[in-house]
C-alpha positions as CSV (number, residue, x, y, z in Angstrom):
1,M,-11.1,-16.8,7.0
2,T,-13.3,-15.2,4.3
3,R,-11.7,-11.7,4.5
4,Y,-8.0,-11.3,3.8
5,P,-6.5,-8.1,5.2
6,R,-3.2,-7.8,3.4
7,D,-3.0,-5.5,0.4
8,F,-1.0,-6.7,-2.5
9,T,-2.3,-4.0,-4.9
10,G,-1.2,-0.7,-3.6
11,Y,-1.0,1.9,-6.4
12,G,-1.1,-0.8,-9.0
13,S,0.2,-0.5,-12.5
14,K,-0.4,3.2,-13.0
15,P,2.3,5.5,-11.5
16,V,1.0,8.1,-9.1
17,N,1.3,11.6,-10.3
18,V,3.4,12.9,-7.4
19,E,4.7,16.5,-7.4
20,W,7.1,17.0,-4.6
21,P,7.9,20.6,-3.7
22,N,9.8,22.5,-6.4
23,K,9.1,19.6,-8.8
24,A,11.7,17.5,-7.1
25,R,12.3,14.1,-8.8
26,I,12.9,12.3,-5.5
27,A,12.4,12.8,-1.8
28,V,15.4,11.4,0.2
29,Q,14.5,11.1,3.8
30,F,17.0,10.3,6.6
31,V,15.9,8.7,9.9
32,L,18.1,8.5,12.9
33,N,16.9,5.9,15.4
34,Y,17.7,7.1,19.0
35,E,17.4,3.9,21.1
36,E,20.3,4.1,23.4
37,G,19.0,3.9,27.0
38,G,15.7,2.4,25.9
39,E,16.9,-1.1,25.0
40,N,16.4,-4.2,27.1
41,C,18.4,-4.0,30.3
42,L,18.0,-5.1,33.9
43,L,18.4,-1.4,34.9
44,H,15.3,-0.6,32.9
45,G,13.2,-3.3,34.7
46,D,13.6,-5.9,31.9
47,A,14.1,-9.6,32.5
48,A,17.2,-9.9,30.3
49,S,19.8,-8.0,28.5
50,E,19.5,-6.7,24.9
51,A,20.6,-9.0,22.0
52,F,19.6,-7.0,18.9
53,L,21.6,-4.7,16.6
54,S,25.0,-4.4,18.0
55,E,28.6,-5.3,17.1
56,I,28.0,-8.7,18.8
57,V,26.2,-10.4,15.9
58,G,24.2,-13.4,17.1
59,A,24.1,-12.2,20.7
60,A,21.6,-13.9,22.9
61,P,19.7,-12.3,25.8
62,W,21.2,-12.9,29.3
63,P,18.2,-13.6,31.6
64,G,18.6,-12.0,35.0
65,Q,22.0,-10.5,34.1
66,R,23.4,-7.3,32.8
67,H,25.5,-7.6,29.7
68,W,28.3,-5.1,30.2
69,N,29.6,-5.3,26.7
70,M,26.2,-4.8,25.2
71,E,25.5,-1.9,27.4
72,S,28.8,-0.3,26.5
73,I,28.2,-0.7,22.8
74,Y,24.8,1.1,23.2
75,D,26.5,3.8,25.3
76,Y,28.9,4.5,22.4
77,G,25.9,5.5,20.3
78,A,24.8,8.1,22.8
79,R,28.3,9.3,23.8
80,A,30.1,9.4,20.4
81,G,28.0,8.2,17.5
82,F,25.1,10.7,18.0
83,W,27.4,13.7,18.0
84,R,29.4,12.5,15.0
85,L,26.1,12.2,13.0
86,H,24.9,15.5,14.4
87,R,27.9,17.3,13.1
88,L,27.6,15.5,9.7
89,F,24.0,16.4,9.1
90,T,24.0,19.9,10.5
91,G,27.2,20.6,8.5
92,A,25.5,19.3,5.3
93,G,22.4,21.3,6.0
94,V,20.2,18.2,5.8
95,P,17.5,17.8,8.4
96,V,16.6,14.4,9.8
97,T,13.7,12.7,11.5
98,V,14.6,11.1,14.8
99,Y,12.8,8.0,15.8
100,G,13.1,8.6,19.6
101,V,12.4,5.9,22.2
102,A,10.7,7.9,24.9
103,S,12.6,6.3,27.8
104,A,15.9,6.8,25.9
105,L,15.1,10.5,25.2
106,A,14.4,11.0,28.9
107,R,17.9,9.8,29.6
108,A,19.5,12.1,27.0
109,P,18.7,15.7,27.7
110,E,21.7,17.1,25.9
111,Q,21.0,15.1,22.8
112,V,17.4,16.1,22.8
113,E,18.4,19.8,23.0
114,A,20.8,19.3,20.1
115,M,18.1,17.6,18.0
116,Q,15.7,20.5,18.6
117,S,18.3,23.2,18.0
118,A,19.0,21.6,14.7
119,G,15.3,21.7,13.7
120,W,15.1,17.9,13.6
121,E,11.7,16.2,13.9
122,I,11.4,13.9,16.9
123,A,8.9,11.2,16.1
124,S,7.9,8.5,18.6
125,H,9.8,5.2,18.6
126,G,7.7,3.8,21.4
127,L,8.1,3.7,25.2
128,K,10.9,1.2,25.3
129,W,12.9,-0.4,22.4
130,I,11.6,-3.9,23.1
131,D,9.7,-6.6,21.1
132,Y,5.9,-6.3,21.2
133,R,5.0,-9.5,19.3
134,D,3.9,-11.3,22.5
135,H,2.2,-8.3,24.2
136,S,-1.5,-8.2,24.4
137,A,-3.2,-5.4,22.6
138,E,-4.2,-3.8,26.0
139,L,-0.6,-3.8,27.3
140,E,0.8,-2.5,24.0
141,A,-1.8,0.3,24.0
142,A,-0.9,1.2,27.5
143,D,2.8,1.5,26.6
144,M,1.9,3.6,23.5
145,A,-0.1,6.0,25.6
146,E,2.8,6.3,28.1
147,A,5.2,6.8,25.2
148,I,3.2,9.8,24.0
149,R,2.9,11.2,27.5
150,L,6.6,10.8,28.3
151,H,7.7,12.0,24.9
152,T,5.6,15.2,25.3
153,E,7.0,15.7,28.8
154,V,10.6,15.3,27.7
155,T,10.5,17.3,24.4
156,G,7.8,19.8,25.1
157,E,5.8,18.6,22.1
158,A,3.6,15.6,21.3
159,P,5.0,13.3,18.6
160,R,3.3,13.7,15.2
161,G,4.8,10.5,13.8
162,W,5.1,6.9,15.0
163,Y,7.4,4.0,14.4
164,C,7.7,1.1,16.8
165,G,9.8,-1.2,14.7
166,R,9.6,-4.3,16.9
167,T,5.9,-4.6,16.4
168,S,3.0,-6.9,17.0
169,A,0.2,-7.5,14.5
170,N,-1.8,-4.8,16.4
171,T,0.7,-2.0,16.4
172,V,-0.4,0.0,13.3
173,C,-4.1,-0.3,14.2
174,L,-3.4,0.8,17.8
175,A,-1.4,3.8,16.6
176,A,-4.2,4.8,14.2
177,E,-6.8,4.4,16.9
178,T,-5.1,6.9,19.1
179,G,-5.8,9.7,16.6
180,A,-2.5,11.2,17.7
181,F,-0.3,10.7,14.7
182,D,-0.1,12.5,11.4
183,Y,1.7,9.5,10.0
184,V,2.6,5.9,11.0
185,S,5.7,4.2,9.6
186,D,5.4,0.6,10.7
187,T,5.3,-0.8,7.2
188,Y,7.8,-1.5,4.5
189,D,5.4,-2.0,1.6
190,D,5.8,0.9,-0.8
191,D,8.1,3.7,-2.1
192,L,5.4,6.3,-1.5
193,P,3.1,7.3,1.3
194,Y,-0.5,6.1,1.2
195,W,-3.8,6.3,3.1
196,S,-5.1,3.3,5.0
197,D,-8.6,3.0,6.2
198,I,-8.2,1.6,9.7
199,A,-11.3,1.2,11.9
200,G,-13.1,3.9,9.9
201,T,-10.2,6.3,10.1
202,D,-8.0,7.5,7.2
203,Q,-4.5,7.0,8.5
204,L,-1.5,8.3,6.5
205,I,1.2,5.6,6.2
206,I,4.7,6.6,5.3
207,P,6.6,3.3,4.8
208,Y,10.0,2.8,6.2
209,T,13.0,0.7,5.1
210,L,15.0,-2.2,6.3
211,D,17.2,-2.5,3.2
212,C,18.6,1.1,3.0
213,N,19.4,0.7,6.7
214,D,22.6,0.5,8.6
215,M,21.1,-2.3,10.7
216,R,22.5,-4.6,8.0
217,F,26.0,-3.9,9.5
218,A,24.8,-6.0,12.4
219,T,22.9,-8.8,10.7
220,P,24.1,-12.0,8.9
221,Q,24.5,-11.4,5.1
222,G,24.5,-7.7,5.7
223,F,27.0,-4.9,4.9
224,N,30.6,-5.8,5.7
225,S,32.0,-2.5,4.8
226,G,31.1,1.2,4.3
227,D,31.6,0.7,0.6
228,Q,28.8,-1.8,0.4
229,F,26.5,0.5,2.2
230,Y,27.4,3.4,0.0
231,T,27.0,1.4,-3.2
232,Y,23.6,0.1,-2.1
233,L,22.4,3.6,-1.3
234,C,23.6,5.0,-4.6
235,D,22.0,2.2,-6.6
236,T,18.7,2.7,-4.8
237,F,18.9,6.5,-5.4
238,D,19.8,6.0,-9.1
239,A,16.8,3.7,-9.7
240,L,14.3,5.9,-7.9
241,Y,15.7,9.1,-9.4
242,A,15.3,7.6,-12.9
243,E,11.7,6.8,-12.2
244,G,11.2,10.4,-11.0
245,E,12.7,11.7,-14.3
246,A,10.2,9.5,-16.1
247,G,7.3,11.2,-14.2
248,A,6.9,8.7,-11.4
249,A,8.5,10.5,-8.4
250,K,9.3,8.3,-5.4
251,M,10.5,8.5,-1.8
252,M,13.8,7.0,-0.5
253,S,14.0,6.3,3.2
254,I,17.4,5.7,4.9
255,G,17.5,4.2,8.4
256,L,20.4,5.0,10.7
257,H,21.5,4.1,14.2
258,C,23.9,6.1,16.4
259,R,25.9,3.0,17.5
260,L,26.2,1.6,14.0
261,I,26.7,4.2,11.3
262,G,28.1,6.5,14.0
263,R,31.3,4.4,14.1
264,P,34.2,6.2,12.3
265,G,34.8,3.2,10.0
266,R,31.2,3.5,8.6
267,V,30.3,7.2,8.8
268,Q,32.4,8.1,5.8
269,A,30.1,6.0,3.6
270,L,27.2,8.2,4.7
271,A,29.2,11.3,4.2
272,R,30.1,10.2,0.6
273,F,26.4,9.5,-0.1
274,L,25.4,13.0,1.1
275,D,28.0,14.4,-1.3
276,Y,26.7,12.2,-4.1
277,I,23.1,13.3,-4.0
278,K,24.2,16.9,-4.0
279,G,25.3,16.4,-7.5
280,F,21.8,16.0,-8.8
281,E,19.1,18.5,-9.5
282,G,15.6,18.0,-8.0
283,V,16.5,16.2,-4.8
284,W,14.3,17.1,-1.8
285,T,15.7,16.1,1.6
286,P,12.7,16.7,4.0
287,R,11.9,15.5,7.5
288,R,9.2,12.9,7.6
289,I,6.6,15.3,8.9
290,E,7.1,17.5,5.9
291,I,6.3,14.6,3.6
292,A,3.2,14.0,5.7
293,D,2.1,17.6,5.5
294,H,2.7,17.7,1.7
295,W,0.9,14.4,1.1
296,R,-2.1,15.6,3.2
297,A,-2.3,18.8,1.3
298,N,-1.8,17.4,-2.2
299,H,-3.0,13.8,-2.0
300,P,-5.9,13.7,0.5
301,P,-7.7,10.5,1.1
302,V,-10.4,9.7,-1.5
303,A,-13.5,7.9,-0.5
304,K,-14.3,4.8,-2.6
305,L,-16.4,1.7,-2.5
306,R,-14.8,-1.2,-0.6
307,P,-16.6,-4.4,-1.7
308,S,-14.6,-6.6,0.6
309,R,-16.0,-4.7,3.6
310,M,-19.7,-4.8,2.6
311,A,-22.3,-6.8,4.3
312,Q,-23.8,-9.5,2.0
313,A,-27.1,-7.7,1.3
314,E,-25.3,-4.5,0.1
315,F,-22.7,-6.6,-1.8
316,V,-25.4,-8.5,-3.7
317,E,-27.5,-5.4,-4.3
318,R,-24.6,-3.5,-5.8
319,F,-23.1,-6.3,-7.8
320,G,-25.8,-8.8,-8.4
321,G,-26.6,-7.3,-11.8
322,V,-23.0,-7.2,-13.1
323,F,-23.7,-10.6,-14.7
324,E,-27.1,-10.1,-16.3
325,H,-30.0,-11.2,-14.0
326,S,-27.6,-13.6,-12.2
327,A,-27.3,-12.4,-8.6
328,W,-26.3,-15.9,-7.6
329,I,-22.8,-15.1,-8.9
330,A,-22.4,-12.2,-6.5
331,E,-23.8,-14.3,-3.7
332,R,-21.2,-17.0,-4.2
333,A,-18.4,-14.5,-4.7
334,F,-19.2,-12.9,-1.3
335,D,-18.1,-16.1,0.4
336,L,-14.7,-16.0,-1.2
337,E,-11.5,-14.8,0.6
338,L,-12.1,-11.2,-0.4
339,G,-9.7,-8.4,0.7
340,P,-8.2,-5.1,-0.4
341,A,-7.1,-6.7,-3.7
342,H,-10.8,-7.1,-4.6
343,D,-11.7,-3.4,-4.0
344,S,-11.1,-2.5,-7.6
345,A,-12.7,-3.3,-10.9
346,A,-10.0,-5.8,-11.8
347,G,-10.0,-7.5,-8.4
348,L,-13.8,-7.8,-8.0
349,H,-14.2,-8.9,-11.6
350,N,-11.8,-11.8,-10.9
351,A,-13.8,-12.9,-7.9
352,L,-17.1,-12.8,-9.8
353,A,-15.6,-14.4,-12.9
354,R,-14.3,-17.3,-10.8
355,M,-17.8,-18.1,-9.7
356,F,-19.1,-17.9,-13.2
357,R,-16.3,-20.1,-14.6
358,S,-16.7,-22.7,-11.8
359,A,-20.4,-23.0,-12.3
360,S,-22.0,-25.9,-14.2
361,R,-22.6,-25.6,-17.9
362,A,-26.3,-25.4,-17.3
363,E,-25.8,-22.5,-14.9
364,R,-23.6,-20.6,-17.3
365,L,-26.1,-21.3,-20.1
366,G,-28.7,-19.6,-17.8
367,V,-26.5,-16.5,-17.7
368,L,-26.2,-16.5,-21.5
369,T,-30.0,-16.8,-22.0
370,A,-30.6,-14.1,-19.4
371,H,-29.0,-11.6,-21.9
372,P,-31.4,-9.8,-24.3
373,D,-31.2,-10.0,-28.1
374,L,-29.3,-7.1,-29.6
375,A,-31.8,-4.4,-30.7
376,G,-34.6,-7.0,-30.1
377,K,-38.1,-6.9,-28.8
378,L,-37.1,-6.1,-25.2
379,A,-35.2,-3.1,-26.4
380,A,-38.2,-1.9,-28.5
381,A,-40.5,-2.4,-25.5
382,Q,-38.0,-0.5,-23.2
383,R,-37.7,-3.5,-20.9
384,L,-33.9,-3.9,-20.9
385,T,-32.0,-3.5,-17.7
386,A,-30.5,0.0,-17.2
387,E,-27.0,-1.5,-17.9
388,S,-28.1,-3.1,-21.2
389,T,-30.0,0.0,-22.3
390,S,-26.9,2.1,-21.8
391,E,-24.6,-0.4,-23.5
392,Q,-26.8,-0.9,-26.6
393,A,-27.2,2.9,-26.9
394,S,-23.5,3.4,-26.8
395,A,-23.2,1.5,-30.1
396,G,-26.2,3.2,-31.7
397,L,-28.4,0.2,-31.4
398,D,-31.2,2.3,-30.1
399,A,-31.3,4.3,-33.4
400,L,-31.4,1.8,-36.1
401,T,-32.9,2.3,-39.5
402,D,-35.8,0.0,-40.5
403,A,-33.5,-2.0,-42.7
404,E,-30.9,-2.4,-39.9
405,R,-33.6,-3.4,-37.4
406,T,-34.8,-6.1,-39.8
407,Q,-31.3,-7.4,-40.3
408,F,-30.7,-7.6,-36.5
409,T,-34.0,-9.4,-36.0
410,E,-33.2,-12.0,-38.7
411,L,-29.7,-12.6,-37.3
412,N,-31.0,-12.9,-33.8
413,A,-33.6,-15.5,-34.8
414,A,-31.1,-17.5,-36.8
415,Y,-28.4,-17.4,-34.1
416,V,-30.8,-18.5,-31.3
417,A,-32.3,-21.3,-33.5
418,K,-28.8,-22.7,-34.1
419,H,-27.1,-22.2,-30.8
420,G,-29.9,-22.0,-28.2
421,F,-28.8,-18.7,-26.6
422,P,-28.6,-15.1,-27.7
423,F,-25.7,-13.5,-29.6
424,I,-23.6,-11.8,-26.9
425,I,-20.9,-9.2,-27.6
426,A,-19.5,-6.4,-25.4
427,V,-21.0,-3.7,-27.5
428,K,-19.0,-0.9,-25.9
429,D,-15.9,-2.3,-27.5
430,H,-17.4,-2.0,-31.0
431,T,-19.2,0.2,-33.5
432,K,-22.6,-0.8,-35.0
433,D,-20.9,-1.9,-38.2
434,G,-18.4,-4.0,-36.2
435,I,-21.1,-5.7,-34.2
436,L,-22.9,-6.6,-37.5
437,S,-19.7,-8.0,-38.9
438,A,-19.0,-10.1,-35.9
439,F,-22.6,-11.3,-35.8
440,Q,-22.4,-12.5,-39.4
441,A,-19.0,-14.2,-38.9
442,R,-19.8,-15.9,-35.6
443,I,-23.2,-17.3,-36.5
444,A,-21.5,-19.9,-38.7
445,N,-19.4,-21.3,-35.7
446,D,-20.2,-24.5,-34.0
447,T,-22.1,-24.2,-30.8
448,D,-19.3,-25.2,-28.4
449,T,-17.1,-22.5,-29.9
450,E,-19.9,-20.0,-29.6
451,F,-20.6,-21.0,-26.0
452,T,-17.0,-20.4,-25.1
453,T,-16.9,-17.1,-27.0
454,A,-20.2,-15.9,-25.5
455,C,-18.9,-16.7,-22.0
456,K,-15.8,-14.6,-22.6
457,Q,-18.0,-11.8,-23.8
458,V,-20.2,-12.0,-20.7
459,E,-17.0,-11.7,-18.6
460,R,-16.0,-8.7,-20.7
461,I,-19.4,-7.0,-20.2
462,A,-19.1,-7.6,-16.5
463,R,-15.7,-5.9,-16.4
464,I,-17.0,-2.9,-18.2
465,R,-19.9,-2.6,-15.8
466,L,-17.6,-2.9,-12.8
467,E,-15.3,-0.1,-14.1
468,Q,-18.3,2.1,-14.3
469,I,-19.3,1.2,-10.7
470,L,-15.9,1.3,-9.1
C-alpha cells in the first residue's frame, strides 16, 4: 500500500471560523434512532434474533429462533419510549433528527405521522438495522437503493441525510456515490462538519457520536444511571461551549434510542440536560439538515491540490523543484505511503524531507551544490530558477550597491573555498543585513557543522516554497 486513505489531519491546529446562526456558540443536535421493527428477527427474514443494544447486555443471536424477550424490549421502544420522548422534545420546543430504518418506519405509521407533525427531520438509517461488515459492496448498494425507495414511499419525501451505523468499509463511499444525500453521518472523527472528496464528488460529512449516546446504557463499562449520562452530557457541553466562547464554535451530537433513554428511569436525565442548556445564551438546537444547509451556504467546498492523488508525472513536475534542481527527491517521495495527511505544506514537506534526510551524504551534497550563490553570477546573468529569483528579491539581494555586491562576492568565494558548497540560508526569513551577519558568523564554522546547518536551511527553503504552492 503506497496510498493511505485515513485522514488524521482534519482542520489541523487552526480553529475554523464558524459562525452558527445568530452567532451561537454551540450547535447541540439531538438524534433519535428509530430502529424498532427493523432489527434482526426471523419475522423479517433474518437468520437469527437481534443481540445488540438492549437491556440484555451480552446477548447472543439465536440462529433459527425468535427471541421473545428481545423482541419485547424493542417493542417497548415503539409502544412507550417513542411517545415519552416525543412529549419531552415537543414540550421543550426542541426539534430532532430521526435516523429512521426504512423497514421500521414502514411498520410505524402513527410514529411517522407524529415525527412529521412535530417538524422533525427523518434521515435514512438504512433498509434494515443489521450489520453490513460482511456484505459485498453490490449487496449493500442494493439495500441502500431500496432504503431510499421505501423511505420515500413511507414518508412522502426522499431522505436528505444518511447514517447506517453498522457499516462496512464501503458504506460512506456508496452513500456519496448515490448523489442522494445532502450529508452523510457515518463517521465519528470531528466536532464539526467537513467536506470529503469521494470519487470526485464533494460530500458533506456531519460526524455522529458514540460517546454522548445512550447506547452506553447497554454496553459494558457504560452508563449505569441517568446521573452518569447527565454528567457526561453536561461536561461535553461545557467544554465545547467554552471553545465557542473563545471563538472556535463546535457541534455537539447526542444519540438517543427509544427503547433505551425512553425508559422512565433514564429519561429524566435527558430532561434535566434540556433544562441545563436553556440556561446558556447562544445555544442553537437545529435538526441535522439545518446544519447541512448552513454549512453548504457558509462553508462550501474549496478546491485544493491533493498531492497524494496525483500521478507520478504530475507530482514530480509540481514538486521536483522544491529542493533546488533535485527532482529525485520528489520521485522517491512519490513512492512513500502518502495520504490526506500529506496534502498540505506541512505534510508534503515531511515526505520530501524524509527522502532528503535518508539520502547519502554525497546526494545531499549534490543538493547543496545545486543552490546558487547569494547575489552571485547566476543572479547577475538572470539564470536563477524562478523560486530562487523570487526569494533573493524578497530580501533585496537583487538591488545591491556596488559595495554590497563586492562583499557578497568575496564572502561567497571564501565560503565555497572552505566548505565546498555555497552558503545557504532561507532568505525569506531574514533581511539583507541579517543575511550578511549570518554569512560572516557561519563562515568560521567547521565544515561538518555548516553541512548540517545548510541541510536544515535547505529544508526550510523547501517548506517556504511548498507553502506558496499549497
